[in-house]
Each structure stands twice: as C-alpha cells, then as structure tokens.
C-alpha positions as CSV (number, residue, x, y, z in Angstrom):
1,M,81.4,118.1,84.8
2,K,80.8,117.1,88.7
3,L,84.0,118.4,90.0
4,A,83.4,121.5,87.8
5,R,79.6,121.6,89.1
6,Q,81.1,120.3,93.5
7,Q,83.2,123.8,93.1
8,V,81.5,126.2,92.4
9,L,78.8,125.4,94.1
10,G,81.5,125.4,97.4
11,S,82.3,129.1,96.6
12,V,78.5,129.5,97.1
13,L,78.8,127.9,100.6
14,I,81.9,129.1,101.7
15,A,81.0,132.5,101.1
16,L,77.1,132.6,102.8
17,I,79.3,131.2,105.7
18,V,81.2,134.6,105.8
19,L,78.5,136.7,105.0
20,V,76.6,135.2,107.9
21,V,79.6,135.2,110.6
22,L,79.9,138.9,109.7
23,L,75.9,139.5,110.3
24,V,75.6,137.9,113.2
25,L,79.2,137.6,115.4
26,A,80.3,141.4,113.6
27,P,79.1,142.8,117.4
28,A,81.4,139.9,119.3
29,F,85.0,141.1,117.8
30,Q,83.7,145.1,119.0
31,W,86.0,144.1,122.1
32,L,89.3,143.4,120.1
33,P,91.5,146.1,120.1
34,E,91.4,147.7,116.4
35,T,94.6,147.1,115.8
36,V,94.6,143.1,116.1
37,L,91.3,143.3,113.8
38,A,93.8,145.4,111.6
39,A,95.8,142.5,111.9
40,I,93.4,139.9,111.0
41,V,92.7,142.1,107.7
42,I,96.1,142.0,106.8
43,N,96.6,138.4,107.0
44,A,93.7,137.6,104.6
45,M,94.7,140.2,102.8
46,S,97.8,140.4,101.8
47,G,97.5,136.8,99.6
48,S,95.0,138.6,97.2
49,A,96.5,142.6,97.0
50,N,99.8,140.3,96.0
51,P,100.7,143.0,93.2
52,A,101.5,139.3,90.9
53,K,99.0,137.4,91.6
54,L,97.1,140.2,90.7
55,M,98.1,140.9,87.2
56,R,97.3,137.2,86.7
57,I,94.1,137.4,87.1
58,W,94.4,140.8,84.8
59,S,95.7,139.0,82.5
60,V,92.6,136.2,82.5
61,D,89.8,137.7,83.3
62,H,89.5,141.2,83.1
63,I,86.0,141.3,83.5
64,D,87.5,139.5,87.6
65,F,89.5,141.6,87.7
66,A,87.4,145.0,88.2
67,L,85.3,143.0,90.0
68,G,87.8,143.0,92.6
69,L,88.8,146.2,92.2
70,I,86.1,146.8,92.5
71,T,85.3,144.9,96.3
72,G,88.9,146.4,97.6
73,I,87.6,149.9,97.0
74,T,84.3,148.9,98.8
75,V,87.0,147.9,101.6
76,L,88.4,151.3,102.0
77,A,85.6,154.0,101.1
78,W,83.3,151.8,103.2
79,N,82.9,148.8,105.6
80,L,84.3,145.4,104.9
81,L,80.3,143.9,104.8
82,P,79.5,146.6,102.2
83,A,82.0,145.3,100.4
84,M,81.6,141.5,101.3
85,V,77.7,141.9,100.4
86,T,79.1,143.9,97.7
87,G,81.4,141.2,95.3
88,I,79.0,138.1,96.3
89,I,76.3,140.5,94.5
90,L,78.6,140.6,91.5
91,S,79.7,137.0,91.3
92,V,76.0,136.5,91.1
93,I,75.7,138.7,88.6
94,Y,79.2,137.6,86.7
95,L,78.2,133.8,87.1
96,V,74.8,134.4,85.4
97,Y,75.8,136.3,82.5
98,K,78.3,134.0,82.0
99,V,76.2,131.4,82.0
100,S,73.7,133.0,80.2
101,F,76.2,134.1,77.3
102,P,78.2,130.7,77.2
103,G,80.9,130.5,74.1
104,R,80.6,128.4,71.4
105,S,82.8,127.3,68.8
106,V,82.9,124.0,66.0
107,L,86.3,121.8,66.5
108,G,88.3,121.1,64.1
109,R,91.6,117.9,64.8
110,V,95.6,119.0,65.0
111,P,97.3,115.8,62.5
112,A,100.7,116.6,64.7
113,T,98.5,115.6,68.0
114,G,94.7,113.4,66.5
115,D,93.3,116.3,69.3
116,F,90.4,118.4,68.5
117,E,90.9,121.9,69.5
118,T,88.9,125.6,68.5
119,M,88.2,126.8,64.6
120,T,86.1,129.4,65.0
121,W,84.7,130.4,67.9
122,D,82.1,132.9,69.1
123,W,81.0,134.8,72.1
124,S,78.6,137.4,72.8
125,G,79.0,138.7,69.8
126,H,82.4,137.9,68.9
127,Q,83.7,135.9,66.5
128,G,87.2,135.0,66.4
129,A,89.5,131.6,64.5
130,G,91.4,129.6,67.2
131,N,94.9,126.8,65.9
132,P,95.5,127.6,63.0
133,E,96.8,123.6,62.6
134,A,92.9,122.1,62.8
135,H,91.4,121.5,60.2
136,A,87.6,119.8,59.6
137,V,87.4,116.4,59.8
138,P,85.2,115.7,56.4
139,G,81.8,114.6,56.2
140,V,81.1,116.1,59.7
141,I,80.7,119.2,61.4
142,V,81.9,119.5,65.6
143,Y,80.4,122.0,67.5
144,R,80.5,122.6,70.8
145,F,79.0,124.7,74.2
146,N,81.3,126.2,76.2
147,S,78.7,126.3,79.1
148,P,75.9,123.8,81.1
149,L,72.8,123.7,79.5
150,V,70.0,125.2,81.0
151,F,66.9,127.8,80.7
152,S,68.5,131.4,80.7
153,N,71.3,129.6,77.4
154,S,68.8,126.3,75.9
155,E,67.9,130.1,72.9
156,A,71.5,130.4,72.5
157,F,72.7,126.7,71.5
158,K,70.1,126.6,69.2
159,G,70.8,129.4,67.7
160,G,73.9,128.6,67.5
161,G,73.5,124.7,65.9
162,E,71.0,126.1,62.7
163,K,73.9,129.0,62.0
164,I,76.1,126.3,61.8
165,L,74.3,124.3,59.9
166,I,72.8,127.6,57.4
167,E,76.6,129.1,56.6
168,A,77.2,125.0,56.2
169,A,75.2,124.8,53.0
170,S,75.1,128.1,51.9
171,D,78.8,127.2,51.8
172,G,78.1,124.6,49.8
173,G,79.5,121.9,52.4
174,L,77.2,120.3,54.6
175,P,78.4,117.3,56.6
176,K,77.2,114.3,57.0
177,T,77.0,114.4,60.5
178,L,76.9,117.5,63.3
179,V,78.4,116.3,66.4
180,V,77.8,117.7,69.8
181,D,80.4,117.8,72.2
182,C,79.6,117.9,75.5
183,E,82.2,117.9,77.5
184,E,81.7,120.9,79.0
185,M,77.8,120.8,79.2
186,F,78.0,119.3,82.8
187,E,74.4,120.0,83.4
188,V,71.6,119.4,80.6
189,D,67.9,120.4,82.1
190,T,64.5,119.8,80.8
191,T,64.9,123.2,79.0
192,G,68.5,122.3,77.6
193,A,67.0,118.7,77.3
194,A,63.5,120.2,74.4
195,A,66.9,122.8,72.9
196,V,68.9,119.5,72.0
197,T,65.6,118.4,70.5
198,S,64.4,121.0,68.8
199,L,67.9,121.2,66.5
200,L,68.1,117.2,65.6
201,H,64.9,118.1,63.5
202,Y,66.9,121.4,62.4
203,A,69.2,119.0,61.2
204,R,67.0,116.1,59.6
205,R,65.6,118.7,57.5
206,F,68.7,119.8,55.7
207,N,69.5,115.3,55.6
208,V,71.7,115.4,58.7
209,D,72.5,113.8,61.6
210,L,72.4,114.6,65.4
211,A,75.4,113.1,67.4
212,L,76.2,113.8,71.3
213,A,79.6,113.3,72.2
214,R,81.5,113.5,75.7
215,V,78.3,113.1,77.7
216,H,78.3,113.7,81.1
217,A,76.6,110.6,83.6
218,D,74.2,113.3,84.7
219,A,74.0,114.6,81.5
220,R,72.5,111.6,79.6
221,Q,70.5,111.0,82.5
222,I,68.7,113.5,81.3
223,L,68.5,113.8,77.9
224,K,67.3,110.2,78.5
225,S,64.9,110.7,80.5
226,E,63.3,113.2,77.8
227,G,63.8,109.7,75.4
228,L,66.0,112.5,73.5
229,I,68.6,110.0,73.4
230,R,67.1,107.4,71.5
231,S,64.7,109.3,69.4
232,S,68.7,110.7,67.7
233,A,70.1,107.6,68.3
234,K,73.4,108.1,68.3
235,T,75.9,109.1,71.3
236,T,79.8,108.9,71.3
237,S,81.9,109.1,73.6
238,T,84.4,111.0,71.9
239,T,84.7,113.4,68.8
240,R,87.3,110.8,67.9
241,S,83.9,108.7,67.2
242,A,82.6,111.0,64.3
243,R,85.5,110.4,61.7
244,R,84.3,107.3,61.2
245,S,81.5,108.9,59.7
246,K,81.0,108.2,55.6
247,P,80.6,111.2,53.6
C-alpha cells in the first residue's frame, strides 16, 4: 500500500529534520530564557504525556509504549538531544525487527459476512487462533504475509508457506490451490520475488497451484519483471476469486 509506505517515510523524514535542527540550530537557543524553553517543551510534550493516550499505546503495542517510556526517561535523566537520538535509533531497530519477523496467518471465510479473516496466526514463534467463525474454503488455503516482502524476511515467507503445505499433507487435506494474500505486501524486492518463485516450485511438488491475490501495483511490476506472474499464470484481485476453484 503506497499510502502506508509514504507515511513511514514521512515519519522518518520528520525525525531526521528535527534531529538536524537540534544539531545545527541548538546554539541559537542558548540565548532564550530557560522559562521560555521550558514552556516550549511542556507544550510539545503535553499531548504525549496524556495518561489516557499512554494507556491506549500500552493496549495497542507494549513495545512501542516501552520505547516511548525509555525516551521520556532519557529526557528527564540526560537531555533532549540524546533522548531524540535514542528514540530514533530504537524506533528504527524496532521497525527492522517487525519487518524481519512479520506475522503470518491462514485466513478463512466468515459465512455471515463473506469476509476472509484470520483462522490461525504465527508471529515470532508464537501461535494462536483467530476468529472462531472463520472457516476454510474447500480446496483452498489462503496464506497471508503481514509485511512487505523483502530480503530480510523472504525466508520467513517461504518457510511459512512450506509449513502450511507440510501440515496440510500430514492431515490429508492438501488443497487444490494455495492463495497468497498480498494485501500487506505493498512492496516486493527481487529477493522477495525469488522467494515467491521458490514457494511456487515447492507447491508444485504437492500438485498444488499457487495463486496471488490482492497484488499491489508496485509489487505486480516487480513480479512481472521477474517473470513470476507469467510462470504462475494465476493472479486474482481478491481472495474471493479462489472460491471458484474446483477442489
């Protein structure tokens, strides 16, 4: 999703601009009274220090809350500039970690709505169940990879798909088609495209077709340039198309 990528790049750019301003213009601030600087900092931090907002961050992402807490403590114990640098470094490390170890899930269809939702998920060595009302579509397994597909997570993508096929074979329930839901894969690099090709060849060993659903324009361009879409010969705009596959 191009919008999501622009938001991430925009946040990084803003952080870098703030860091440059602090490094270059900080000497000019020394002539301001400390009370003025204190008022600026308090005004800037008042929204972030709101207890209700902090609790919302805690409920959504514990690690994000911890990073913010570390940055805040660094401001109080050291100084604003070291805290900014610490916060940026920790945020970049966390972003790289999330991209390198993304969540993977198997989707099922909810009869009441027709939507596809998570049946089972796997993230960073932890597994769990999703919506109990979601059920598998006969003859189809829908595999979602919750991240851009790049060199740092290509093995995780391929391993996740292979694991799904192995488990299906051991249960005697191999599908006709393995559908890769590419909704979260708004970016694919050449290593990621190679991982999709590898999964395609692996699926053929089980006589299972591979289909790509919800492929974004940028990702489609890379897959076409790698010859993957022509070799797989199956690309769908939504996972609902896979339901028409005959078991």
